[in-house]
N, C-alpha and C positions, 0 to 999 in steps of 0.2 A: 553136502550137507552136515551140517552141524550136528551129531545126536544129541542134544535138546529140542533141535527146532525139528528133526522127525519125530522124536519125541510127544511133542506138542500137538504135529499133524496128524498123529495115529490119533490122539486123546478126539481130536475137531472132529474126525470121522467117523469113532464111537459113539461121539454124543449125539452128531446129526443124526444116525443110523438111528438109533433108538428112537428120538423124536420124533422121524416120522416114522417109522414103522408102531409108533403108539398113537399116529391118529386114523380113526376110523369114520368113515362116511357116517352121519345122520342121513336119516330117511323119512320122509312125510306120508303119513297116511290118512286120507282125506275120506271120509264117508259120506254119504246122504241116503233120505229113505225117498222111495219115491214108490206112489205118490207122496209129496212131502210130507201134510199133513196125516198118513197113517200107521207112521209108528216113530219110535226112535231109534237111534244107531249109537252105539258107543264102543272106545277103546280106540278113537283117530286119534292123531297127532306126531311128535316128531318121538324116533326110534334109534335106536343106534345101529347099525348094521348088524345080521345076526341076532337078535334079539327074536325072543318067540312070545308073541301075542296071539290074545283072541279080543277080533269085534264081536258083537252084540247087535244081534234087534229085535225090539220088544213089541210085538204090533198092541197099537190101542183097538180099545170098541168096536167091533164093527168090520174089523178088518183080518187078515190072517198073513203071517210072512209066507212068504214062496221059496224066491232064493237071495245067494247074491251074486250079483257079477260086475265085471270090468270091462268095460267098453262093452264089448259085444257076446260077451264071454261068459257062459253060468260058470259058477265055480263052486257051488254047493249050494244043496236044500236043508242045510243046518242052520236057525239060528244064531249057534255059535261057530266061528269058522278063522279055527287057529293057523297061523300059519310062522315063516319067519321071517324077517324084515330082509329084505336082499337089495330094496328099489323102490324109490316112488310110487305107491298107490293109489287109484280113486276104485275106490270100493262103493258099491250100491244094494242097498238092501230094497228088494222087490217086494210090493205086498200088492195085497189084492181085497177088495172088498166081500163082505161077508152076506151071502144073500140069506 
Protein backbone atom coordinates (compact mmCIF):
# COMPACT_ATOMS: atom_id res chain seq x y z
CA UNK A 1 0.00 0.00 0.00
CA UNK A 2 1.33 3.40 -0.89
CA UNK A 3 1.76 5.91 1.99
CA UNK A 4 -0.65 8.42 0.44
CA UNK A 5 -3.46 5.86 0.08
CA UNK A 6 -2.85 4.65 3.64
CA UNK A 7 -3.03 8.21 5.00
CA UNK A 8 -6.22 8.95 3.00
CA UNK A 9 -7.82 5.77 4.37
CA UNK A 10 -7.04 6.82 7.95
CA UNK A 11 -8.54 10.27 7.37
CA UNK A 12 -11.76 8.72 6.00
CA UNK A 13 -12.02 6.43 9.05
CA UNK A 14 -11.51 9.33 11.45
CA UNK A 15 -14.15 11.45 9.70
CA UNK A 16 -16.65 8.57 9.67
CA UNK A 17 -16.09 7.99 13.40
CA UNK A 18 -16.67 11.68 14.17
CA UNK A 19 -19.86 11.77 12.10
CA UNK A 20 -21.30 8.59 13.62
CA UNK A 21 -20.47 9.53 17.21
CA UNK A 22 -21.98 12.97 16.67
CA UNK A 23 -25.40 11.49 15.85
CA UNK A 24 -27.67 11.53 18.87
CA UNK A 25 -31.05 9.86 18.98
CA UNK A 26 -34.22 11.90 19.27
CA UNK A 27 -37.28 10.73 21.17
CA UNK A 28 -40.90 11.83 21.31
CA UNK A 29 -42.64 12.62 24.60
CA UNK A 30 -46.41 12.36 24.08
CA UNK A 31 -48.76 13.79 26.71
CA UNK A 32 -52.46 13.38 27.42
CA UNK A 33 -54.95 14.36 30.12
CA UNK A 34 -57.53 11.94 31.49
CA UNK A 35 -60.34 12.83 31.42
CA UNK A 36 -59.47 14.99 28.42
CA UNK A 37 -61.48 18.03 29.53
CA UNK A 38 -60.12 17.98 33.13
CA UNK A 39 -56.87 19.85 32.62
CA UNK A 40 -53.94 20.75 30.42
CA UNK A 41 -50.50 19.21 30.03
CA UNK A 42 -47.31 20.87 28.80
CA UNK A 43 -43.76 19.81 28.04
CA UNK A 44 -44.32 17.20 25.35
CA UNK A 45 -42.37 17.20 22.10
CA UNK A 46 -39.27 15.79 20.44
CA UNK A 47 -36.10 15.82 22.51
CA UNK A 48 -32.50 14.73 22.05
CA UNK A 49 -31.51 11.71 24.11
CA UNK A 50 -30.18 12.75 27.52
CA UNK A 51 -32.17 15.98 27.71
CA UNK A 52 -33.42 16.85 31.20
CA UNK A 53 -37.06 17.96 30.96
CA UNK A 54 -40.15 18.38 33.13
CA UNK A 55 -43.73 17.81 32.08
CA UNK A 56 -46.46 19.75 33.85
CA UNK A 57 -50.16 19.24 34.52
CA UNK A 58 -52.66 21.94 35.46
CA UNK A 59 -56.20 21.07 36.55
CA UNK A 60 -59.16 23.04 35.29
CA UNK A 61 -61.79 24.34 37.68
CA UNK A 62 -63.71 21.50 39.28
CA UNK A 63 -60.84 19.01 38.95
CA UNK A 64 -57.61 18.20 40.77
CA UNK A 65 -54.44 16.57 39.53
CA UNK A 66 -53.87 13.07 40.98
CA UNK A 67 -50.79 11.52 39.32
CA UNK A 68 -48.77 10.88 36.17
CA UNK A 69 -48.90 7.41 34.64
CA UNK A 70 -47.36 5.53 31.74
CA UNK A 71 -49.18 2.40 30.59
CA UNK A 72 -50.51 1.06 33.91
CA UNK A 73 -47.62 2.33 36.03
CA UNK A 74 -48.01 5.31 38.37
CA UNK A 75 -44.96 7.53 38.05
CA UNK A 76 -45.44 10.57 40.26
CA UNK A 77 -48.06 12.40 42.30
CA UNK A 78 -46.36 15.72 41.59
CA UNK A 79 -47.94 17.94 38.90
CA UNK A 80 -44.35 18.78 37.85
CA UNK A 81 -42.65 15.55 36.75
CA UNK A 82 -38.94 15.87 35.81
CA UNK A 83 -36.98 13.13 34.01
CA UNK A 84 -34.16 12.54 31.54
CA UNK A 85 -35.28 11.59 28.04
CA UNK A 86 -33.89 8.16 27.13
CA UNK A 87 -36.75 6.68 25.09
CA UNK A 88 -40.14 7.52 23.57
CA UNK A 89 -42.65 8.22 26.35
CA UNK A 90 -46.46 8.25 26.48
CA UNK A 91 -47.45 9.98 29.70
CA UNK A 92 -50.97 10.57 30.97
CA UNK A 93 -51.90 13.12 33.63
CA UNK A 94 -54.73 11.70 35.70
CA UNK A 95 -57.30 14.16 37.06
CA UNK A 96 -60.26 13.65 39.34
CA UNK A 97 -63.44 15.67 39.68
CA UNK A 98 -63.68 17.63 42.93
CA UNK A 99 -66.96 17.16 44.74
